[in-house]
Structures are given as C-alpha cells and as structure tokens.
C-alpha positions in Angstrom: 0.0 0.0 0.0 1.2 3.5 -0.8 0.4 6.8 0.9 0.0 10.0 -1.0 -1.0 13.6 -0.2 -2.9 16.0 -2.4 -1.8 19.3 -0.7 -1.3 23.0 -1.0 2.2 22.4 0.1 2.0 24.6 3.2 4.0 22.3 5.4 7.2 23.1 7.2 10.4 21.2 6.3 10.2 19.7 9.8 6.7 18.5 9.2 7.8 16.9 5.9 10.7 15.2 7.7 8.3 13.8 10.3 5.8 12.5 7.8 8.3 11.3 5.2 8.7 7.7 6.5 4.9 7.2 5.9 4.5 9.3 2.7 5.4 7.9 -0.8 4.1 10.6 -3.1 2.5 14.0 -3.1 0.7 16.2 -5.6 1.3 19.9 -4.6 -1.2 22.3 -6.0 -0.1 25.8 -7.1 -2.5 28.5 -8.2 -1.5 31.4 -10.4 1.9 29.9 -11.0 3.0 30.5 -7.5 2.9 34.3 -7.9 3.4 35.9 -4.5 1.1 38.8 -5.3 -1.6 36.4 -6.5 -1.3 34.4 -3.2 -1.5 37.5 -1.1 -4.3 39.3 -2.9 -6.5 36.5 -4.1 -5.9 33.6 -1.7 -5.0 35.7 1.4 -1.8 33.6 1.9 1.0 35.8 3.4 3.9 34.0 1.6 4.3 31.4 -1.1 7.9 30.7 -0.1 6.9 27.9 2.4 5.5 25.9 -0.5 8.8 26.0 -2.3 10.6 24.9 0.9 8.1 22.1 1.3 8.8 20.8 -2.2 12.5 20.9 -1.6 12.1 19.0 1.7 9.9 16.4 -0.1 12.6 16.0 -2.8 15.3 15.5 -0.2 13.2 12.9 1.6 12.7 10.9 -1.7 9.0 11.5 -1.9 7.6 11.3 -5.4 6.4 14.8 -6.3 3.9 16.0 -8.9 3.0 19.7 -9.3 -0.3 21.1 -10.5 -0.9 24.7 -11.4 -4.4 26.1 -11.7 -4.6 28.7 -14.5 -7.2 31.4 -13.8 -8.0 34.2 -16.3 -6.6 37.7 -15.8 -5.6 37.0 -12.2 -3.5 33.9 -12.5 -2.4 33.3 -16.1 0.9 35.2 -16.3 3.1 33.6 -19.0 6.2 35.0 -17.3 5.2 33.5 -13.9 4.4 30.1 -15.4 7.8 30.0 -17.2 9.4 30.9 -13.9 7.6 28.1 -12.1 8.4 25.6 -14.8 12.1 26.6 -14.6 12.1 26.4 -10.8 10.6 22.8 -11.0 13.3 21.7 -13.5 16.1 23.4 -11.5 15.1 22.2 -8.0 13.0 19.1 -8.4 14.3 17.7 -11.7 13.1 17.6 -15.3 11.2 14.3 -14.8 8.9 15.9 -12.2 5.4 15.8 -13.6 3.6 19.1 -13.9 -0.1 19.3 -14.6 -2.0 22.3 -15.9 -5.5 22.8 -14.5 -8.2 24.8 -16.3 -10.1 27.2 -14.2 -13.9 26.9 -14.1 -16.1 29.5 -12.2 -17.2 28.4 -8.8 -17.0 29.1 -5.1 -16.3 32.8 -4.5 -15.3 33.2 -8.1 -18.5 32.8 -10.1 -18.0 36.2 -11.8 -14.7 35.1 -13.4 -15.0 33.4 -16.8 -13.5 30.0 -17.4 -10.1 29.8 -18.9 -10.2 29.2 -22.7 -8.7 26.0 -24.1 -6.3 28.2 -26.1 -4.8 29.5 -22.8 -4.1 25.9 -21.6 -2.5 25.1 -25.0 -0.3 28.2 -24.7 0.6 27.3 -21.1 1.7 23.8 -22.3 3.9 25.4 -24.9 5.5 27.6 -22.3 6.3 24.6 -20.1 7.6 22.6 -23.0 10.0 25.5 -23.9 11.2 25.5 -20.3 12.0 21.8 -20.7 8.9 20.1 -19.2 7.6 17.9 -22.0 6.8 14.4 -23.1 10.2 13.0 -23.8 9.6 9.3 -24.3 6.4 7.4 -25.1 6.6 3.7 -24.7 3.0 2.6 -24.1 1.3 0.4 -26.5 -1.8 1.8 -28.3 -4.1 0.0 -25.8 -2.3 2.0 -22.9 -0.4 -1.1 -21.6 3.2 -1.3 -20.5 5.3 -2.9 -23.3 7.4 -4.8 -20.7 4.8 -6.4 -18.4 1.5 -5.7 -20.1 0.0 -3.8 -17.2 -2.8 -1.4 -18.1 -1.6 2.1 -17.4 -4.2 4.5 -15.9 -3.8 7.3 -18.5 -6.5 8.8 -20.6 -6.1 9.2 -24.4 -2.9 9.3 -26.3 -0.2 12.0 -26.6 -1.2 14.3 -29.5 2.3 15.7 -30.2 4.7 14.8 -32.9 5.3 11.1 -33.6 8.9 11.5 -32.4 7.8 12.6 -28.9 8.5 10.2 -26.1 7.0 10.0 -22.6 9.5 9.7 -19.7 8.4 6.6 -17.8 8.6 7.2 -14.0 10.6 4.6 -12.0 
C-alpha cells in the first residue's frame, strides 16, 4: 500500500521530515503559477515561499512529487510567472517531475470570473515545453499497456504531439 498527499504544500520542512517515513508521493497544488502577489491578494496567503521549501524537503526525503498549477483568467495566467515556475521545477525538483496544468472553471467565491479558454491551456503547455517540461519518451502500447509487463496504465487518451515525442516513464 502506498500513501499519497494532495496538498497545497504549506508544510514546514520539519513536518515533511516527520511524515516522510509514511509518505510515498504528493501532488502539490499551485495557483497562479506561485505568484506571491496572487497568493496575497486572491488567496489571502501571506507568503508562497513555504510551498517551495516544502517541495525541496519532499525531494530531499525521496517523496515522489507531482506539481499542479491552476490557471485562472486575468488574475493567475501570467506567461512569465508560469515560465518561472516551470524553470524552478526543473532546476530544483528535476526535469522528470510531472507538472499538470489545470483549467479554471467558475465556482465558489469566483463565479464572476470566466472559465479559462482552451487556447490558454495550450499556450501554457507550450511555455512549459519551452522550459524543458515535455513528453520526452512514449513507450506505451496503443491500448495503454506497458510494453514490458502488459500492465494497463491509468492514462487517458494518447499523446497528441509529434510522432517522435517520447514519454519519460517514471521509476
């Protein structure tokens, strides 16, 4: 059995050290590409720095990390901030750290904000690929099974990039 967190990453390095013997993986959610102003003004979080410290502590404790980033229109869709986050992930967590881009839909306290257009997600994907986060090796069979053991992989669809693209298989 494996244990995983889905978290906003607001844990101290000491808390990560304490939980690490019991934690195998974590998905850490960013919003607005980790922009400190976005976190202060929209989310009412005083500092985004503890999230970066948490991620570094998870990495040093050999916890598998995946990062998500919610892209919200006008207030959390800065190309510059997204590029900065992608570069930080590559430089501090490694180029094989999965990064997921989430599309904003109105809800909660933000019904007045329109949903993020598909074109914005596609543009964000290009920015992340330019930084170095991309599908680098694709080895799944067409039926989404592992070519070595035949296990069905829980992945939806097929990569729609160039035929030379490859998906880096996680260990």
